[in-house]
C-alpha positions in Angstrom: -26.5 151.5 -33.1 -30.3 151.7 -33.5 -30.7 148.0 -32.8 -28.7 148.2 -29.6 -30.8 151.0 -28.3 -34.0 149.1 -29.1 -32.8 146.0 -27.2 -31.7 148.1 -24.3 -35.2 149.8 -24.1 -36.8 146.4 -24.1 -34.6 145.2 -21.3 -35.4 148.3 -19.3 -39.2 147.8 -19.8 -38.9 144.1 -18.7 -37.0 145.2 -15.6 -39.7 147.7 -14.7 -42.4 145.0 -15.2 -40.5 142.6 -12.9 -40.2 145.3 -10.2 -43.9 146.1 -10.5 -44.8 142.5 -10.2 -42.7 142.1 -7.1 -44.2 145.3 -5.6 -47.8 144.2 -6.3 -47.0 140.7 -4.9 -45.6 142.2 -1.7 -48.6 144.6 -1.3 -51.0 141.7 -2.0 -49.4 139.5 0.7 -49.5 142.5 3.1 -53.2 143.0 2.4 -53.9 139.3 3.1 -52.0 139.4 6.4 -53.8 142.5 7.5 -57.1 140.9 6.5 -56.4 137.8 8.5 -55.8 139.9 11.7 
């Protein structure tokens, strides 16, 4: 049981990191677009 919980936590953390990377990438692109205007 303990091992399963550990792997699940890792998966959750990885998912959050992916979401954050996507968010930061989107905001970065938006900033660049606004800057070019």
